[in-house]
C-alpha positions, 0 to 999 in steps of 0.5 A: 451379949457382946459381939464375939467370934468363938474359935471351935478349931484352930490351925497351929499358926493362928494369931491375932495381927494388926499393922504392928507396934512402933517405938519399942526398937530401942527396948529390943522389940521389933514392930511385928504385925501381919506377915503380909500387911498388904492383905490387911489393907485389902481386907480393910478396903473390902469392909470399908474400915481402918486397915489398923484394925486387927484380923486373924492371921492363918498360917497355912491352915485355918480353923472353924469359927462361930459368930455370936451375931450377924457379922461382916467378914472378908478373906484375903491373902493366901487363898484357902478353902472356905465354906459355911456349915450350910454348904455355901462356899465362900470366895477368897478376896471378897466380903461376905455375911457370917450369920449369927450361929453359923460356922465358918470353916477355913481349910488349908492354903491352896497357894501362898502361906498366910491367909487372913480373916477380917471382921467388921469392927476388927478383933478387939482384944486388949492392946499390948504396948499399943497394938493387938498383934501377937509377937510370939518371939517376945512373949507378947500375946499367944497363938489363938486356940480352940475354945477362945472367944475373941471380942469383936469391935463395933461395925459401922456397917457397909456392903458385903458380897464385894470382891477385890482383885489382889495384887499378885504376890504368891509366885516369887519374882523380883525383890527390889533392895536398897544398899545396906551399911555392909553392901560395899564389903561384898565387892562389885563382882559379888554384888553383881553376881548376887543380882544375877543369881536365882534364889529358891525359898527354903523350907526354913521360914517363919515370922522371923525370917526366910532362908533363900538358897542360891543357885551356885556358891554362896556369897563371900565378903571381905572383913565379915568378921569385923562386923559388929552387932547393930540395929537390924529391921524387917527387910534386911538381907543377912548373909550367914557364914556359909554365904546363904542369905536370910530375909528378915521378917516382921518378928525379927530380932532387933540387933545382929552381927551378920553382914547385910548385903541389902534391904528389901523394900517394904512393898516387896516383903509380902512376896517373901512372906507369901512364898512357899518352899520352892518359890524362886526370886531374884534381887535388883538393887535400886537407889534411895530416890527410886525406893522412895518413889516406889513406896510413894506409888505403892501407898497411893495404890493402897489408898485407891483399893476401895475404889476397885471393889466390884460386886460378886454378882452384878445387878442387871439393872446396873449393866449399861451394856446388857444387850451385848451379852449372849444371855441364852446359848444359841440366841443371836442378833440374827444378822449371822443367819443365811435365810436363803439357805 
């Protein structure tokens, strides 16, 4: 029997995702791919495999899954409850062994929006236009349903029970942005106010875009009605007629006529993707040279992820400072005792 993962129960937003497909923007198809691509890199580091391999994206709620044979798995992104059917709880941001026939249950998110289930060898569904990502808006692929049997690729093997400290991205913060073609239409005063404003993530959000509600009035511009529809991309910040910005995400449309006040750097998009309703953000404008340097440092940090793994349980034989640990409560070195009294 080939390696497979059977989906016994599926949350409403369960899809197969990878880094997305490039080269089809001219045909009206955005790249798509995982909402939080950093989570894919973290899962790849935990399993020692290519970050281009496909994983399951769990939007808010997981499901129940059964392995056809022993499989290595990793859990990243928004933390969720996870346990095996024997009662073993599984830690998030870590790798584990999913034994043959065992049932893995993943519950609701505890923070953030998108969790990811990675498998050793990756999900090996047939590629569509060069990628395995479901692009629901365009009709490429579909949501994963209960009863689906997902083929799993060959795992070259490696360690499990390894943990990785994730990059913080669940609590909003500052989003760095580049100027866009229409940034100048907003004027210096409006652009300054935009950067001074606190925005709250609205409940209106999906894989196409995230609405951010400003604290105070919306943002007006000169000549907004003269903006023609043109190419847009994930990260672009479109300002609608009522002055409310939307940050475009992985499945955004490829053209649009709303003016763009800026474009969020790719390295900051995971913060937008993982934000729950009510999360707050600010924006900070950076120059193109600054953005290039930021993205270079981020790429280097992702390349270093495999070197940041640590065992979930440390082997005493590898602890060079073992004698410095107070292994039994109440036992000390003796130099703190007053023998005279």
